[in-house]
C-alpha positions in Angstrom: -3.4 -14.9 -106.1 -1.1 -16.9 -104.4 -1.8 -17.0 -100.3 1.2 -18.4 -97.5 -0.1 -21.0 -95.7 -1.4 -19.1 -92.2 -2.0 -16.0 -93.7 -5.6 -14.7 -93.6 -5.5 -11.9 -95.5 -8.3 -8.6 -95.5 -10.6 -8.0 -98.4 -9.0 -4.9 -100.4 -11.9 -2.5 -98.6 -11.0 -4.3 -95.2 -7.3 -3.5 -96.2 -7.9 0.1 -97.3 -10.0 0.6 -93.9 -6.7 -0.6 -91.7 -4.6 1.3 -93.9 -6.8 4.6 -92.9 -7.1 3.5 -89.2 -3.4 3.1 -89.2 -2.4 6.4 -90.5 -4.6 8.1 -88.0 -2.7 5.6 -85.1 0.5 7.1 -87.0 0.2 10.6 -86.7 -1.2 10.5 -83.0 1.6 8.3 -82.5 3.8 11.9 -83.5 1.2 14.5 -81.3 2.6 12.0 -79.0 6.2 13.3 -79.1 4.7 16.5 -79.6 3.2 16.2 -75.5 6.7 14.5 -74.9 9.5 16.7 -76.3 7.3 20.1 -75.1 7.1 18.9 -72.2 3.0 18.9 -72.4 2.2 15.5 -70.4 4.7 16.5 -67.6 3.3 19.7 -66.8 -0.6 18.2 -66.9 0.4 15.2 -64.5 0.7 18.4 -61.9 -3.3 19.0 -62.6 -6.0 20.0 -65.0 -4.8 23.2 -67.2 -6.4 25.3 -70.1 -4.7 25.6 -73.3 -3.6 29.5 -71.6 -2.3 27.7 -68.4 -0.3 25.1 -70.6 1.2 27.4 -73.0 2.4 29.7 -70.2 3.7 26.3 -68.0 6.0 25.3 -71.3 6.7 28.8 -72.7 5.0 27.5 -76.0 2.2 29.3 -78.1 -1.3 29.3 -76.8 -3.1 28.4 -80.0 -0.9 25.5 -80.7 -1.2 24.2 -77.4 -5.4 24.6 -77.6 -5.0 22.1 -80.9 -3.1 19.9 -79.3 -5.4 19.2 -76.0 -8.0 19.3 -78.3 -6.8 16.1 -80.7 -5.4 14.5 -77.3 -8.8 14.9 -75.6 -10.3 13.7 -79.6 -8.1 10.7 -79.8 -9.2 10.0 -75.9 -5.4 10.4 -74.4 -6.6 13.5 -72.5 -9.8 14.2 -70.4 -11.8 17.3 -70.7 -14.1 18.8 -68.6 -17.3 21.0 -69.6 -16.6 20.0 -73.2 -19.7 22.5 -74.7 -17.8 25.7 -72.7 -15.3 28.3 -74.6 -12.3 27.2 -75.8 -10.1 28.9 -73.6 -12.4 27.8 -70.4 -12.0 24.6 -71.1 -9.5 22.6 -68.9 -7.9 19.4 -69.9 -6.0 16.4 -67.3 -4.3 13.5 -67.6 -7.0 11.1 -66.5 -6.2 9.0 -63.4 -3.0 6.4 -64.2 -1.8 8.0 -67.6 1.3 9.3 -66.0 2.7 5.9 -65.9 2.6 5.8 -69.9 3.7 9.2 -70.9 5.4 10.8 -68.0 7.1 8.3 -65.2 10.1 7.1 -67.3 10.6 4.3 -64.7 6.8 2.8 -65.5 6.7 -0.8 -66.8 4.2 0.9 -68.7 6.1 3.8 -70.2 5.4 4.4 -74.1 6.0 8.2 -74.8 9.4 7.5 -76.1 7.7 6.1 -79.3 6.8 9.2 -80.4 10.5 9.9 -80.8 11.5 6.3 -82.9 8.7 8.3 -84.7 9.7 10.7 -85.9 13.4 9.1 -86.2 11.8 7.1 -89.3 9.8 9.9 -90.7 13.1 11.8 -90.8 15.4 9.0 -92.3 12.7 8.2 -94.8 14.0 9.8 -97.3 17.6 8.3 -97.3 17.0 5.0 -96.9 15.7 5.5 -100.6 19.4 5.8 -101.8 20.6 3.0 -99.2 17.6 0.6 -100.3 19.1 1.3 -104.1 22.6 0.9 -103.2 22.6 -1.5 -99.8 24.2 1.5 -97.9 22.8 2.2 -94.7 22.3 5.2 -91.7 24.5 4.4 -88.9 22.9 5.6 -85.6 25.3 8.6 -85.3 23.1 10.1 -88.5 20.0 9.5 -86.7 20.2 11.6 -83.9 20.0 11.9 -79.9 15.9 11.4 -80.8 17.0 7.9 -81.5 19.7 7.3 -79.3 17.5 8.9 -76.2 14.5 7.1 -77.0 16.3 3.3 -77.3 17.6 4.1 -74.3 14.5 5.6 -72.7 12.4 2.2 -73.8 15.1 0.2 -72.2 15.3 2.3 -68.7 12.2 0.6 -66.8 13.3 -3.4 -67.8 16.6 -2.4 -66.4 15.7 -0.1 -63.6 12.9 -2.5 -62.4 13.0 -6.2 -63.1 16.9 -6.9 -64.6 18.5 -7.6 -61.7 15.4 -10.3 -61.0 16.2 -12.4 -64.3 19.9 -12.2 -63.4 19.1 -13.2 -60.3 17.6 -16.5 -62.1 20.7 -17.6 -64.7 22.4 -20.3 -62.7 25.1 -19.5 -60.8 25.2 -16.1 -61.4 23.9 -14.2 -58.8 26.7 -15.9 -55.8 29.1 -14.8 -58.2 27.8 -11.4 -58.8 28.0 -10.7 -55.1 31.8 -12.4 -54.4 34.0 -9.6 -53.7 35.6 -8.0 -56.7 33.0 -9.3 -58.9 33.4 -7.7 -62.9 31.2 -6.8 -65.0 31.2 -6.3 -68.8 28.3 -4.7 -71.0 28.7 -4.7 -74.5 26.7 -1.7 -76.4 26.1 0.1 -72.7 24.1 2.6 -74.4 22.4 5.0 -71.7 24.2 2.7 -69.5 20.9 2.4 -67.7 21.7 -1.3 -67.3 25.1 -0.7 -65.8 23.3 1.2 -63.3 20.9 -1.3 -62.3 23.5 -4.2 -61.6 26.0 -2.0 -60.0 22.8 -1.2 -57.7 21.7 -4.5 -57.1 25.2 -6.3 -56.7 27.3 -3.2 -54.5 30.5 -5.8 -54.7 30.6 -5.4 -58.0 33.0 -3.2 -60.8 31.5 -2.5 -64.2 32.9 -2.3 -67.6 30.6 -0.5 -70.2 31.6 -0.3 -74.2 30.2 1.3 -76.9 31.1 2.7 -80.4 28.8 5.7 -80.6 30.1 9.1 -79.1 27.1 10.7 -77.7 25.8 6.8 -76.3 28.9 7.5 -74.4 28.2 10.4 -72.8 25.2 10.1 -72.0 26.1 6.7 -70.1 28.8 9.0 -68.2 26.4 11.1 -67.1 24.2 8.5 -65.8 26.1 6.5 -64.1 27.3 9.9 -62.3 24.0 11.1 -61.5 23.4 7.5 -60.0 26.9 8.3 -57.7 28.1 5.0 -59.2 31.0 6.8 -61.3 33.8 5.0 -58.4 32.6 1.7 -59.8 31.1 1.8 -63.5 33.4 3.1 -66.2 32.2 3.8 -69.8 34.9 3.4 -72.7 34.5 4.9 -76.3 35.5 1.2 -77.8 34.2 -1.0 -80.5 33.0 -4.0 -79.1 34.6 -5.8 -82.0 38.6 -4.5 -81.1 40.7 -7.5 -80.5 42.9 -5.7 -78.2 39.8 -5.4 -75.8 40.7 -6.7 -72.3 40.0 -7.7 -69.2 38.2 -10.7 -67.2 34.8 -10.5 -66.2 32.3 -13.0 -63.9 29.4 -11.7 -67.0 29.9 -10.4 -70.3 26.4 -9.3 -71.5 25.3 -7.8 -74.5 21.4 -6.7 -73.9 19.4 -6.0 -77.1 22.5 -4.9 -79.2 23.7 -7.5 -81.3 21.4 -8.0 -83.8 23.0 -4.3 -84.9 26.2 -5.2 -85.1 27.8 -5.6 -88.6 30.3 -8.1 -87.3 28.6 -10.0 -84.4 31.0 -13.0 -84.8 33.9 -10.4 -83.7 31.7 -9.3 -80.9 30.4 -12.8 -79.6 34.6 -14.0 -79.9 35.7 -11.2 -77.7 33.1 -11.4 -75.2 34.0 -15.2 -75.2 37.4 -14.1 -74.7 36.6 -11.5 -71.7 34.5 -13.9 -69.5 36.3 -16.1 -66.6 36.4 -19.5 -66.5 33.0 -20.5 -65.3 31.4 -16.7 -65.7 29.0 -16.3 -67.8 28.2 -15.3 -71.6 24.4 -13.6 -71.6 22.6 -12.4 -74.6 19.0 -10.4 -74.3 17.2 -9.6 -77.5 14.0 -9.4 -79.1 11.8 -12.8 -78.8 10.8 -12.9 -81.8 9.6 -16.4 -83.7 11.5 -19.4 -84.4 10.9 -18.5 -87.8 9.3 -16.9 -90.3 5.5 -16.9 -91.0 3.9 -15.4 -87.6 1.5 -12.8 -90.0 -0.1 -11.0 -87.9 1.5 -11.3 -84.6 2.1 -7.5 -83.3 4.9 -8.1 -81.6 6.9 -9.3 -85.0 5.2 -6.4 -86.5 6.6 -4.3 -84.4 10.2 -6.1 -84.8 10.0 -5.9 -88.7 9.2 -1.9 -88.5 11.7 -1.1 -86.3 14.1 -3.0 -88.8 13.1 -1.6 -91.5 13.6 2.2 -90.4 16.2 1.6 -87.8 18.3 -1.8 -87.0 18.8 -3.1 -90.5 19.5 0.4 -91.8 22.3 1.0 -88.9 23.9 -2.1 -89.4 24.4 -2.0 -93.0 26.1 1.6 -92.4 29.2 0.1 -91.9 30.5 -2.6 -94.8 30.9 -5.6 -94.6 28.0 -6.2 -92.5 26.0 -9.4 -91.4 23.0 -7.2 -92.1 21.2 -9.3 -89.3 18.3 -7.2 -88.6 15.9 -6.8 -85.9 14.4 -9.9 -86.3 17.7 -12.2 -85.4 16.0 -16.0 -84.7 17.7 -18.1 -82.4 19.0 -20.0 -85.3 21.1 -16.8 -86.3 22.5 -15.7 -83.5 23.2 -19.9 -82.1 25.2 -20.0 -85.6 27.0 -16.7 -84.7 27.8 -18.4 -81.2 29.3 -20.8 -83.1 31.5 -19.1 -85.4 32.9 -17.0 -82.5 33.8 -20.5 -80.9 30.8 -21.4 -78.6 30.0 -24.6 -77.7 26.2 -24.3 -77.2 23.7 -21.5 -77.1 20.9 -22.0 -74.3 17.6 -20.4 -74.0 17.0 -19.5 -70.7 13.7 -20.0 -69.2 13.0 -16.7 -68.5 9.8 -15.1 -69.7 9.1 -12.0 -71.1 6.9 -10.3 -73.6 10.1 -8.6 -75.3 12.7 -9.8 -74.8 14.8 -13.5 -75.1 18.0 -14.6 -72.9 20.5 -16.6 -74.5 23.4 -18.0 -72.1 26.0 -18.9 -74.5 28.5 -21.7 -73.4 31.6 -21.8 -73.8 
């Protein structure tokens, strides 16, 4: 058997055990989807509940609620008092601090949206068989609301609590954004949470967001309005690769979207054209290894999983396509940037577990 250098392969028995454990974990992630979508976690965050009380609070069926509660306690996502009591008398609760993981949408630890993404992966699996055979894809629109809402929800805590601090560390950018009349453009703005964070951190900024997905544009507009920023932030239903895109901006940014684009070079060329002389072009994308070979690395496994079911099929749903996928290595972005007319690609010394930050030099 050929074994690549650096791989430590399990025995067949160990592999079977690992797959079994992963299968249980996968089902438990889908149980988080139920708890998230049915409002179970939010109800439990207000205090311990019996199955009947949970069902009443959420407008659901008591028998299903009871089974879910027992499963969640068995998985150790919930605590239960008096496990030996009759089923209808047991009270279940979120352990202290667990609301940050399962309820608080601004917590850096919030991971409940992973249930929605797992559900999306299962939903599109059959269509993926056709895409794999034909070279087609599955668009963001076809993946539905769970996909776009979960993606936005995953990034929201970082945007809301940390993005401004990262922008402050980009040379010259903080001063530029504090100048009256400063302008920002975000390419692929999704749910609009980065636009909101930038506008809140920099009161002088006027910001424009661009996204090709109409439901994402509506979600972003609603989020901008809810933040009271409609006077300074506009969201446009536009293809960021459209050569007719116009404007002049101090910052042109693409947060975690370049790897999804069918024509990243055209979009990067527009970003180069839109930035003011002396302005900043910033790309935030996945912090993947520089080269293939990070065998067993949890982060690399996460990004390849996302690529298989979501990012690569989305990118290939429009042809011709660069077919980048989630695992866009630094050399790949640097090549796209050169083809778009940039002189250089600088990896900024900004540390994050999942994201890498690039400044593209005009």
